[in-house]
VEXDREN-2710 file (C-alpha; in Angstrom, 1 decimal):
% VEXDREN-2710
k/r/px/py/pz
1/MET/83.5/100.4/149.1
2/GLU/87.2/99.5/149.4
3/ASP/86.7/96.7/146.8
4/SER/85.3/99.1/144.2
5/VAL/88.1/101.6/144.7
6/LEU/90.7/98.8/144.4
7/ILE/88.9/97.6/141.2
8/ILE/88.9/101.1/139.7
9/VAL/92.6/101.6/140.6
10/THR/93.5/98.2/139.1
11/VAL/91.5/99.0/135.9
12/VAL/93.2/102.4/135.5
13/VAL/96.7/100.9/136.0
14/VAL/96.0/98.0/133.6
15/VAL/94.6/100.5/131.0
16/TRP/97.6/102.8/131.5
17/TYR/100.1/100.0/131.2
18/PHE/98.6/98.3/128.1
19/GLY/97.8/101.7/126.6
20/SER/101.5/102.6/126.5
21/VAL/102.4/99.1/125.1
22/ILE/99.7/99.6/122.4
23/ASN/100.9/103.1/121.6
24/SER/104.4/101.7/121.2
25/ILE/103.2/99.0/118.8
26/ILE/101.2/101.5/116.8
27/ALA/104.2/103.9/116.6
28/LYS/106.5/101.1/115.4
29/SER/104.0/99.9/112.8
30/GLY/103.5/103.4/111.6
31/LYS/107.3/103.8/111.0
32/MET/107.4/100.4/109.3
33/ALA/104.5/101.4/107.0
34/THR/106.2/104.7/106.2
35/ARG/109.4/102.8/105.1
36/GLU/107.3/100.3/103.1
37/TYR/105.5/103.2/101.3
38/GLU/108.8/104.9/100.5
39/VAL/110.1/101.7/99.0
40/PHE/106.8/101.4/97.0
41/GLU/107.2/105.0/95.7
42/ARG/110.8/104.3/94.5
43/GLU/109.7/101.1/92.8
44/GLN/106.8/102.9/91.2
45/ALA/109.0/105.8/90.0
46/PHE/111.5/103.3/88.5
47/ARG/108.7/101.3/86.8
48/LEU/107.2/104.5/85.3
49/ALA/110.6/105.7/84.1
50/LYS/111.3/102.3/82.6
51/GLY/107.9/102.3/80.9
52/LYS/108.7/105.7/79.3
53/GLU/112.0/104.5/78.0
54/GLU/110.4/101.4/76.5
55/LEU/107.8/103.6/74.9
56/LYS/110.4/105.9/73.5
57/ALA/112.3/102.9/72.1
58/LYS/109.0/101.6/70.5
59/ALA/108.4/105.0/69.0
60/GLU/111.9/105.1/67.5
61/LYS/111.4/101.6/66.1
62/PHE/108.0/102.5/64.7
63/LYS/109.4/105.7/63.2
64/ALA/112.3/103.7/61.6
65/GLU/110.1/101.0/60.2
66/SER/107.2/103.0/59.0
67/LYS/107.0/105.5/56.2
68/SER/105.4/108.0/58.4
69/THR/105.8/111.7/57.5
70/MET/105.3/112.7/61.1
71/THR/107.9/114.9/62.7
72/ASP/109.4/113.9/66.1
73/GLU/107.2/116.4/67.9
74/GLU/104.1/115.1/66.1
75/LEU/104.9/111.5/66.9
76/ASP/105.6/112.4/70.6
77/ALA/102.3/114.2/70.8
78/PHE/100.5/111.3/69.1
79/LEU/102.0/108.8/71.5
80/GLY/101.6/111.0/74.5
81/ILE/105.3/111.2/75.4
END
């Protein structure tokens, strides 16, 4: 009887101790993942803005080189800008 109580108490203490360590690790990994995601969002926004600028430059080049009669608004609508 005493052995089973000692085993139960030992198991509870071990689970409690490692549970706090595991919670700490999970909390730190969550913070790290949040920071990584924020960096990813900034890089993605930069890439999209850069892509829009490149598309605008291509549209201006196309407009200058072609003999299109499209207005700026029509060309923007055509290219989805």
